[in-house]
C-alpha positions in Angstrom: -37.6 30.2 3.9 -35.9 29.8 7.8 -37.8 27.3 9.7 -38.9 27.7 13.3 -40.7 24.6 15.3 -43.6 26.3 16.7 -43.2 24.2 20.1 -39.0 25.2 20.4 -40.2 29.1 19.4 -43.5 29.2 22.1 -41.6 27.0 24.8 -45.1 24.9 25.0 -46.0 20.8 24.7 -48.2 19.1 22.5 -50.7 19.5 25.7 -50.8 23.0 25.5 -52.1 23.3 21.9 -55.8 23.4 22.6 -57.8 26.1 21.1 -57.9 28.5 24.5 -54.1 28.5 24.9 -53.5 29.6 21.6 -55.9 32.0 21.9 -54.5 33.3 24.3 -51.2 33.4 22.9 -51.9 35.1 20.0 -53.9 37.9 21.9 -50.5 38.5 24.0 -48.4 38.4 20.4 -50.7 40.9 18.6 -50.6 43.5 21.8 -47.1 42.9 22.1 -46.4 43.9 18.4 -49.1 45.7 17.6 -46.5 49.0 16.4 -45.4 46.5 14.1 -45.6 45.6 10.4 -45.8 41.7 9.4 -42.8 42.2 7.2 -40.3 43.7 10.3 -38.6 41.5 12.2 -39.0 41.2 15.6 -37.4 38.8 18.6 -39.3 36.7 20.5 -38.0 34.0 22.9 -34.6 34.8 21.4 -35.5 34.4 18.2 -35.3 36.6 15.7 -38.0 36.3 12.5 -40.7 38.6 10.8 -43.6 39.2 12.8 -45.3 37.5 9.5 -43.3 34.3 10.2 -44.0 34.5 13.9 -47.9 34.3 13.6 -47.5 31.9 10.6 -46.0 29.7 13.2 -48.6 30.2 15.6 -51.6 29.7 13.0 -49.8 26.2 11.9 -50.3 25.2 15.6 -54.2 25.3 14.9 -53.7 22.8 11.6 -53.9 19.3 12.7 -51.3 17.6 10.1 -49.2 20.3 10.5 -49.0 20.1 14.2 -47.9 16.7 13.3 -45.4 17.4 11.5 -43.9 19.8 13.7 -44.2 17.2 16.6 -42.4 14.8 14.5 -39.4 16.9 13.7 -38.5 17.1 17.4 -38.0 13.7 17.8 -35.5 13.7 14.7 -32.5 16.2 16.3 -30.2 16.2 13.4 -33.0 17.4 10.6 -34.4 19.5 13.5 -31.0 21.0 13.6 -30.1 21.6 10.1 -33.4 23.1 9.2 -33.1 25.8 12.1 -29.4 26.1 12.4 -27.7 24.6 9.1 -26.2 22.4 11.0 -24.7 19.3 8.3 -24.7 16.6 10.8 -28.2 15.1 8.8 -26.1 15.0 5.6 -22.9 13.4 7.2 -25.2 10.8 8.2 -27.7 9.9 6.2 -27.5 9.4 2.4 -31.2 9.1 1.5 -34.0 10.7 3.3 -36.6 8.3 4.3 -39.1 10.4 6.1 -42.7 10.2 5.2 -43.1 11.7 2.1 -45.6 14.2 3.2 -43.5 15.3 5.6 -40.9 16.2 3.2 -43.5 17.6 1.0 -44.2 20.0 4.3 -40.3 21.0 4.8 -39.4 21.1 1.2 -38.9 24.9 1.3 -37.2 24.9 4.8 -34.7 22.3 3.8 -33.6 24.1 0.3 -32.9 27.3 1.6 -30.8 26.0 4.6 -29.1 23.6 1.8 -28.8 26.6 -0.5 -27.5 28.6 2.1 -24.6 25.8 2.9 -23.8 25.4 -0.4 -23.3 29.1 -1.1 -20.9 29.5 1.9 -18.9 26.5 0.9 -18.3 27.8 -2.6 -17.5 31.0 -1.2 -14.6 29.6 1.0 -13.5 26.8 -1.4 -14.7 23.9 0.6 -14.3 21.2 -1.5 -15.2 18.4 1.0 -18.6 20.2 1.8 -19.6 21.4 -1.5 -19.1 17.5 -2.5 -20.9 16.2 0.9 -23.9 18.7 -0.5 -23.8 17.8 -4.2 -23.7 14.0 -3.8 -26.9 14.1 -1.6 -30.2 12.6 -2.6 -32.7 15.8 -2.6 -35.9 15.6 -1.8 -38.3 15.7 -4.0 -35.5 17.3 -6.3 -37.4 17.4 -9.6 -40.0 19.5 -8.3 -37.8 21.5 -5.9 -35.1 21.9 -7.9 -34.8 25.6 -8.7 -35.5 26.2 -4.7 -32.4 24.5 -4.4 -30.1 25.6 -7.0 -31.4 29.4 -7.4 -29.9 31.4 -5.1 -26.9 29.3 -5.6 -26.5 30.2 -9.3 -27.6 34.0 -8.9 -24.5 33.8 -6.5 -21.9 32.4 -9.0 -23.4 34.7 -11.4 -22.6 37.5 -9.7 -19.4 35.8 -9.5 -18.8 35.8 -13.5 -19.9 39.4 -13.6 -16.3 40.4 -12.4 -15.0 38.4 -14.6 -17.0 39.5 -17.9 -15.7 43.4 -16.7 -12.0 42.3 -17.1 -13.3 42.6 -21.0 -13.0 46.4 -20.5 -10.2 46.5 -18.1 -7.0 47.7 -19.6 -5.0 45.8 -17.3 -5.9 42.6 -18.7 -3.4 43.7 -21.2 -0.6 43.9 -18.9 -1.4 40.8 -17.0 1.3 38.0 -16.7 0.1 34.8 -18.2 0.0 33.1 -14.1 -1.9 36.3 -13.4 -4.9 35.4 -16.1 -4.5 32.2 -15.1 -5.8 32.7 -11.9 -8.8 34.3 -12.8 -10.0 31.5 -13.2 -8.1 28.9 -10.6 -8.1 24.8 -10.7 -9.4 25.3 -7.1 -12.9 26.8 -8.6 -12.9 25.1 -11.7 -12.5 22.1 -9.6 -15.9 23.0 -6.9 -17.7 24.4 -10.2 -17.6 20.9 -12.2 -18.7 18.8 -9.1 -22.4 20.7 -10.0 -25.2 19.4 -10.9 -25.9 19.6 -14.7 -28.7 22.4 -13.2 -25.2 24.7 -13.5 -24.3 23.6 -17.2 -25.7 27.0 -18.3 -23.5 28.9 -16.1 -20.7 26.7 -16.8 -20.8 27.5 -20.6 -21.4 31.3 -19.7 -18.3 31.1 -18.4 -16.9 29.5 -21.2 -18.3 32.3 -23.6 -16.7 34.5 -21.5 -13.0 33.5 -21.3 -13.1 33.2 -24.9 -14.1 37.0 -25.7 -11.4 37.7 -23.2 -8.9 35.8 -25.3 -10.0 37.3 -28.5 -9.6 40.9 -26.8 -6.2 39.9 -25.5 -4.9 38.7 -28.9 -6.5 41.5 -31.3 -6.3 44.4 -29.2 -3.0 43.4 -27.5 -1.0 41.1 -29.2 -0.4 38.8 -26.9 -1.3 35.5 -28.3 0.4 33.4 -25.3 -2.1 35.1 -22.8 -5.2 34.2 -25.0 -3.5 30.7 -25.1 -3.1 30.7 -21.3 -6.9 31.5 -20.8 -8.2 28.7 -23.5 -6.3 26.1 -21.5 -7.4 26.9 -18.0 -11.1 27.3 -19.1 -11.2 24.0 -21.1 -10.4 22.5 -17.6 -14.4 23.6 -17.1 -16.7 20.8 -17.9 -18.3 22.4 -20.9 -20.9 21.5 -23.7 -19.2 19.4 -26.1 -20.4 22.2 -29.2 -18.3 24.9 -27.1 -15.3 22.7 -26.0 -14.8 21.7 -29.7 -15.2 25.5 -30.6 -12.6 26.5 -28.0 -10.2 23.6 -28.5 -10.1 24.7 -32.6 -9.6 28.3 -31.2 -6.3 27.3 -29.2 -4.7 25.5 -32.7 -5.3 28.4 -34.5 -3.3 30.8 -31.8 -0.6 27.9 -31.3 -0.1 26.4 -35.0 3.0 25.2 -36.4 6.3 26.7 -35.7 4.4 28.2 -33.0 4.6 25.8 -30.4 8.0 25.4 -31.1 9.9 27.4 -27.9 11.5 30.6 -29.2 14.8 29.7 -27.7 15.1 26.2 -29.4 14.3 28.5 -33.2 17.3 31.1 -32.0 19.5 27.8 -31.3 18.8 25.7 -34.4 19.5 28.9 -36.6 22.6 29.8 -35.0 23.9 26.0 -35.7 22.5 26.5 -39.4 24.4 29.5 -39.9 27.6 27.8 -38.4 27.6 25.4 -40.7 26.8 27.7 -43.6 29.7 29.8 -42.9 31.7 26.8 -42.7 30.8 25.4 -45.9 31.4 28.7 -47.6 34.9 28.7 -46.0 36.0 25.3 -47.2 34.1 25.4 -50.9 35.2 29.1 -51.5 37.9 31.1 -49.3 40.4 28.1 -49.0 44.0 28.9 -50.4 45.5 27.1 -52.9 
């Protein structure tokens, strides 16, 4: 939910928020936007917002407690700029949020909206610095509002997971090089996913399960054990649950047993040397002329 400060939106001061002034402003808005539905977007004083939000901002000026919160936010420039525009200076200069608990409860939905938007954008461009800045914050009312902070981000990442799942039915899977397979889950992406909080544990495990199935497909259907090994080694860099990590480690051992760990060129070279020794022994013991 986008925050709009009524005093800035309506370009008024606290002295102007008497009942008469609010009533006049309300009548003007009703007349100007009479043809619009509540869910339609309008432009008011240069700000685009839904008509419903515009009217809500006006009504909040008639609530003394909410009016006080809005006035207080005008004094907190960095917090206000974050709530209205998503500017991250507030996080860079505040390790904890010491505002009044009532204030933080009031702004929680707006705070969570901008936080979520910033985190999603940082993940899209793989901005590790911003991701770390956001994740390491002590979020206000985090226990009660954790879903508000992270739901949209999880939804975005689940869409990314769908792209990985599509590979299970994609014939390109069987002709990709080992390098291309590793790039299906790049190190940079893994690094950023690993710093996300425990809320994303299920998502990380879902990625692990998907990659395991890809590895099984490429082995059974494509006969490419080396490609499967690359996939599993890559996903094991992800912070997975202990149970899933052990399962993947076990599968890796099955795919990479005994002589399979020895490079082919070394096996061939050793075989040639042994053959030469055998020929020399045969020559010495059976083919020497007296």
